[in-house]
N, C-alpha and C positions, 0 to 999 in steps of 0.2 A: 284167474285170480286178479290180474291187473284190471280186466274189464269190470269185475265186480267192484273193486275199489274205486274205479273211475265213476261208475254209476252212483255209488253212495256219495262220493264227493260232490258231484254235480247236483244230486238231489238235495243235499244240505244247502248248497249255495242258492239254488232256486227256491227252496222252501222258506228262506228268509222273507220272501215276498208275502207269504201267508202271515208271518209274524207281524209284518208292517201293516197288513190289512186289518187283522183283528186288533192290533195295538192302536191304530188310528181311530177305530170305532170306540174302544173303551176309553182312550185318552180324551176324546171329544165329549163323551158322556160324563166322565168323572170330573171334568173341569168346567162343565156347563154353568153350574151355579156361580162359580168364581167369576167367569166372564160376564154373566148376567148382572152381578153386583157392580163390577168394575165399569162396564159400559152402559149400565142402566137399561138393559134389554127387557122387552116385553115378552109375553108368551108367544106372540106372533113371530118375533125375531127368533126365538128358540125353535119354533116350528120350521122356519126356513133353514136354520142350521142343520137340524136333523134330516130334513127332506132332501138336501143336496149333498149330504155327507157320504162317507165311505160305507155307511150302513144302508143307504137308500139310492136315490136317483143318480148321485154322482158316480157311484160304482156301476150302476146299471148302464149309464151312457158309456162309460169307459169300457165296459165289457164287450159291448157289441162292436165298438170301434176296434179295440185291441184284438179280439178274436179274428176278425177278417184281415187286419194288418199282419198278424202272425202267419196267416195262411198265404198272404200275398208276398210279403217281403221277408218272411222267415222268423223263426223263434228268436234268433240272436238279435234281430233288429229291435225287438221289444226290450231285451236285456241290456242293450247298448245305450238306450236313450230314456226308457220309461222312469227309472228311479231318479233321474235328474229332475223330471217333472214333479215327482213325489217330494223330493227335497225342497224344491221351490215352494210347493204348497205348505209344507211344514214350517219353512222359514218365514213365510208370510204370516202364519198363525202366531208363531213365536214373537214376531215384531208388531202384532196388531195393536193399534191404539184407537180404532173405531170399528163400527159394525161392518162397513163395506170391505175392509181389509180382512176381517175375520171370516166373513161369508165367502170371499174369494179364495182364501186359504183352504177352507173346508171343501169347496167345490173342486179346486185343483187337486187336492189330496185324494178326494173321492174318485175322480176320474182316473187318476194314476193307478189307484188300487184296482179299479175295474179292468183297466187295460192289462194289468199283470196277471190276473187270475186265470183266464183260459189258457194263456201261453204257459203258465206254470204247470198245470196239470197235464197239458199236452206234452211238454218237453220231458217231464218226469217219466211218463209212460214210454215215450219214443226212445229214451236213452237207457231204459231199464232192460235187464235180462228177463227172459220169459218167466222164470221162477222167482223173480224179485220185484215184479211190477207192483203187486199189492203191498209188499213191505215198504217200498219207496213212497207210495201214496200215503201210507200210515205215518211215515216220517214227516211228510208234508203236513199232515193233519196235526201231528204233535206240535209243530211250529205254530199252528193256529191256536192251540191251547196255551202254549207258553206266552203268547202275546197278551191276552187278557190277564193271565196270572201275574206276570211281571209288572204290567202297567197298573193293575189294581194295587199291588204291593207298593210300588213307587208312589201312587196317589195317596195311600194311607200315610206313608212315612213323610212325604213332603207337604201334606195338607197343613193349613194354618195351625192346627193343634197336633200335628204329627211330630214324631221324634226328631226328624231331620229338618224341621222348618227353620231352625237357626241358620243352616246353610243357605236356605232360600232367601232369608233376610239379608245375608251378606252379599249374595249375588244381586239381589234387587237394589241394595244401596250402592253397590259398585257401579251398576249400570244407570240407575235412576237418580242417584244422589242420596245423601244422608237424610234428606227431608221426606223421602218416599215413605208412605205409611198407609194404613187402612186397606181398602179394596185394591188399590193400585199396587200395593206390596204383595197382598195375598195371591193375586192372580199370577205372580211369578212362579208359584208352585206348579201351575198348569204349563207355563212356558218351559220350565225345566223338564217336565215329563215329555213334552213334544220335542225338546232338544235331544232326549235319549233316542227318540225315533229317528231324528235326523242323523245321529251318529251311526245307528244300525243300518240305515238306508245307505249311507256313504260306504260302509264296509261291504254291504251286499252288492252295491253297484260295482265296486272294484273286483269282486269275485265273479259276478255274473257277466260282465263285459269281456271276460277272458274265456268264457265257455265256447266250445265248438258248436257249430251249427248242427241241428238235428239231421242225421243221415236219412231218416224217413222222409223229411220234408224235401231234402235235396233230390232224392230218388224220384219222388212224386213230381217235382217241378221239371226234372229232366225228361221224365216220361211224357208229361203234358206237352212240352216243347217239341219233342220228337214227333208227336201226333199232330202238331200244329194247333193245339187247343188254346183257348183264351184262358189266361190265368188272372184276369182282372177281378176286382171285388164284386162287381155286379153279376159277372158270370158265376162266381161262387154262390151268390144268393140264389141265382136261377137253378143251378144244379142241385142245391140243397132242397129247395122247395118243389122240385119236379120229380125227385126220387121218392117213391112211395115208402121204401124201406127206411130211408132217412127221416121222412116226416113222421112215421110211426114211432121211430126211436126218440125223436124230439118230444113227442107227446108223452111217451112212457117216462122218460127221464125228467121232463119238466113237472109231471104230475107227482112223482115220488119225492122230488126235491122241494117243490113248492109247498106241498102240504106239510112236510116236515119243517121246512125253513120258516113258515109262518109261525110255528111254535117256537123254534130256536131263536128267531130274531127278537121275539118278545122277551124270551129268557135272557138273551144277551144284553138287552138294553134296560129291561125292567126288573131283573132278578133282585138286585139290592133293594129296590123300591117295594117289591113284593114281600121281602123279608121284614121290612120296616112296618108296612101297613097291615099285612095279614098276620105276620108273626110277632109284631110289637118289639122288634129289635132296634138297638141304637144304630146309627149310620156306620159307626166303626165296626160293630159286630157284624152287621149285614155285609159290609165289604169283605171282612175276614172270611165269612162263610162262603161268599161268592168265590174268593180266591182259592179256598180249599176245594171247592167244587171243580174249578179249572185244573187244579193239581191232580184230582182224581181222573179227569179227562186225559191228561198227559200220561199218567201211569197205565191206565187201561189201554190206551192206544199203543203204547210201547209194547205191552203184552200181546196185543192182537197182531202186531207187526210180525211176530215170529210164526204165526199160524195161518194168516190170511191166505197165503199161497198154497196151503196144504189142506185146509178145511173147507167144507161146503159154504159157499157165499150165501146161499139161501138160509142156512142155519144161523150164521152170524148176523145177517141182516134182520132176521126175525127176533133174535135175542135182544138186539139193540132197541128195537121198537117196543118189545114187551117191557123193557126197563123204562122207556119213555112213558108208556101207558100207565105203568105202576106209579110213576112220579105224580101224575095228575089224579090218580085214584086216591092217593094220600090226601090231596087237597079236598076231594069230595067227602072223604071220611072226616076231615076236619083238622086244620092246623091249630092245635090247641096246646102246644108245648114244644120244648126243645127237641124232644124225641122225634116228633113228626117233621120238624124243620130239618133235622139232620137226615132223616129218611128221604125227604124231598130232595135235598142237596146231593146225597150219595147216589140215589137212583138216577137223577139227571146226569150226574157225572159219568155213570156207567153208560148211559145212552150216548153221551157225547164221545166216549171212548170207542164205541162201536157204531158211530153215527151213520145216518143215511148219506151224509156228505162224503164220507169215505168211499162208499159204493157209487155215488153219483160221479165223483171225480174219476174213479177207476173205470166204470162202465162208459162214461162220457168220452173218455180218451181211447177206449177200445172199440166202441160200436160204430165209429165213423171213419171213413177213409182219410188219409193224410191231407188230401187236397182241400177238404173243408172241415177238418177235425176241430181246430181251434175256433173257427167261425161258428160252428154249431154250438159249441160250449158257450161262446160269448153271447149268442142269441138267447140261450136258455137262462144264463145268468142275468141278462137284461130283464127278462120276463119275471124271474123270481125276485130279484132285488127291487124292481119297480113295484110289484104287487105287495111286497113285504112293507114298503114304505106306506102304502095305503092302509094295509092291515094294522099297522102300528097306531094309526089314528082311530080306526074302528075299535081296536082292543081297549084303548083308554076310556072310550064311552061305555063299553061293556063292564070294564073292571071297576070304574067309579073312582071318586076322589080318595076314599079311604079303604078301598078294597071290598066294598059292600057287594060288588058283583063277581067276587072271586070264584064262587062255585059255578056260576053260569059260564064264566070264562073257561073254567076247567073242562066243562062238558064240550065246549067248542074245540078246545085243544084235543080232547080225546077223539072227537069226530075226525079232525084233520089227520091225526096220527093213525087212526084205523084205515083211512083211505090209503095212506102211504104204505102201511103194512100189507094190505090186501093186494094192491096193484103191484108192489114190489115182489111179493111172494109168488104171484101168478106169472109175472113177466121176467123174473130173474134169469139173465142170460147165462149160457154155459161157455165161459171164456177162460176159466182157470186152466193154466198149463198150455195155452195156445199163444203163438206169436201174433203180433198185430197184422202181419201180412196174411196169416192163415185166417184170422177172424174176418178181415176185409174180403178175402176170397170167398169165404163161406156165405157172407151176407150180400155182397155186391157183384160177385163174378170177376171177370178179367178186366172190365172196363175201368176199374179204379185202382 
């Protein structure tokens, strides 16, 4: 019982990284217009901010670095230092008075987000009991849902026309003087939202730096040293790419995650915009509907956490993607009223609650040996986030200025989701109820 409690406690502490990841993405997107007006930014400037943010290349670069650092120096190394980098990035954004400061803040925050992700999923799996591994990954995923939900809610309340903007004005005048007005005052609503992330990051850092090192990692390192093996970063790359089983696993997981994430990344960044252009909703109503959608994700994931270690993974994986496909079939049928908009939001929320990301995180930490477990995940996350950044640009040209290409975009999304469904259904691994050592033994033999 004590071990179960310890597993849950460490899972919650580590999962705050996912809250900060998703929160940084949504905070950046929700405050973009305010920064644009305050600093007089062009569309090119906004493209740079999106491209190097936690939603794209910043996180991609951080992931490939963080994954192999976690394998070389330990999972605790990441938790001791990484959130200090995150706080530095957020602080820079909060204090930005020009574009270079804002760009640097977005980049630093994005890199920190990427560094933390592979270590998080790895640590959760390695510290979980056999029959709680899926549950703990679901808790981590719930944190990813809470981030956008809470940040969107804060963004609405603190916006220039929000209910709590009076507090923003007081803070702005306290810091910038009573003469502060207009766009310079309005942007303080975004500064306050980022401050909330700074506070959560500080709490998370204090919790995470007290965690014990992963026993799986320590055993792996001791075994490697006993055999006289190289434990350097370049050797880890070499081992990963020369093992056929590992390469096939990377291809499988990268395929199911990339094809799903190309759809999910668009939804994460453009969902309110879709509601406004294709659905004709006001900005406030669009943000509210997005917030409700994330609440559905949290509720569904919470329910799945009780059964994921007991029910067929192939069944749950399939149900989640069927909900995702149904979401975009609603679009093809026609978004012509509140009924279809609600169906769109609810179905995508169900998919988010049983998302491919849950199984990618679970299988990604199960299907690789401890010596390059985090590094492999970092590599895949690098590929997925990098290509998602490119896809975001392609999607905007397909979608059009006012959503005129929405139906064509929907067919593209359905094609991507079908690939994820088919590949995942065929390649779904049988890992439920097995220890990480047992899975490694079955797949790689005694050498790992």
